[in-house]
N, C-alpha and C positions, 0 to 999 in steps of 0.2 A: 504494500500500500504506500503510495507516494504522498508527500505533503509539501506545501510551500509556505515560506514565512511571509506574513503580511503585516503591514503597519495598519493598525486600526485607529481611525480618526472619526470625529463626529462633526456634523453640520446640523444645526437644529437638534432634533431628537433622534436622528438616524445615525447608524454606524456604517462606516464605509471601510473597505479593505483595499490596500494598494500593495502590489507585489513589491517586496523589499528590494528586489534586484533593480528596481527603477529608482529607489530612494538613495540620494547621496548623503543627506544629513537632515536633521530636524532641529530647527532653530527657534529660540524665543522670538516672539513678535518684536519687530523694531519698526520705527517710523518709516513710512514709504514716501519717497520723493515722487510727487505727481509729475507726469510728463504730458505736455499739452498735445492735443489732437490725437489721442489714442482711444481705441474702443473702450467702452465702459467697464468691461470685464478685466482690463489691464489696469491694476491699481496704481502702478508706477514701477519704480526701481529701488533697490537697496544696494549698498556697497557691502559685499560679503567677502571677507578675506581678499581685499583688493581686486575684486572683479564685480562688475555691474551686473546685477541679476534682475531680470524682469519678474514682477510679482503679479500673480493672477488671482482673481477672486472666484473661488468655486461657488460661493453663495450666489453671485450674479449669474454665473453660468447655469446653475441649477434653478434659477428664478426664485431664490429665497430672499427675504428681506435682509438688507445689510444690518450688521450690528457693530457696535463699538468694540474694538479689541479690548480684551481683559487679560488677567494673569494666565488664563488657560490657553489663549490664542497662540497658535504656532504657525510657523512657515515650514512646510515640507518641501525641501529642495529635491527636485527630481531631474532625471535625464529623460527627455521625451523627444523622439525624432531627432536625436543628435544635439539638442539644445538643453542647457541647464535653465530650469524655470522654477520659481518658488510659488507654491500654492498656499494661500491663507486658509486655515481651517480653525474651527472653534476650539478644538483640543485634540490631543493624541492620547489614546487610552493605553495602548500596549502594542507589543510585537508578539504575534503568536503563529504557531504552525497550524495550518488548516489542511486537514486530510482531504484528498480527492473525494472520498466516499460521502462527505457531508456537503458537497457542492452540487448544486442543481442549476440548470439553465434558468435564466431570468424568465418569470412567468409571462405568458403572452399578454397579460393585462398591462404590463409595462410597455407603453407605446410612446410614439412621438419622439421628440428630440433626445430625451434621456436614454432611450433604448440602446442607441449605438454605443454609449459609454459603459453601459452595464454589461459586464461579461457574464456574471452569474450571481447566485445567492448562496451564502454559506449558512447552514443551519447548525448553530452551536448551542446545545442544551436549551436554555431559556431565551436565546436571542438569535436574531437574524442579522447577518452582515452583508451589505451590498458590495460585491467585488467589482471595482471599476477598472477600465483599461485606460490608463493615463495617456497613451499614445493617440487614442481616438477622441479625447476631450478637446484637443486643440485642432481645429480645421487647418487646411493648408493656407487659407487666407490669414488666419490668426497667427500661424507660424511666421508668415512674412511680416506682419505687424510687429510681432515680438522681436524678430530679428532687427527691425528698424529701431525699436526701443532700446535694445541692448547695445547698439552702435554708439 
């Protein structure tokens, strides 16, 4: 039986899982510098260890109401489609192994724009974790915009 490690984070009251192989680091939230003329889901940039990192709002992408960052807010720095990008999340719970046997395809009821980001659902005892594909969250147009922001 194989398993994969996932970083479990939350937005609102939902738990999401991200393949740990895509995660570079998890950072405390820091103030983001706004960049003019960027799409609304690009919050801005931060300076992380002497490199400029575009910061992306998963809340905006998932059509959730924005909330003020607090002590739990984190930035998950990932590598997606060859780019390093930070994603703001409400909090990071844990890093866990998820066995293949508890993973099911996303139900057909999940429709519309979110369906393509959701790889599957993991059923873990009393909870369900939505496993997302970070490479599919950012469209090609968005990658071009993020590339411009990082320059």
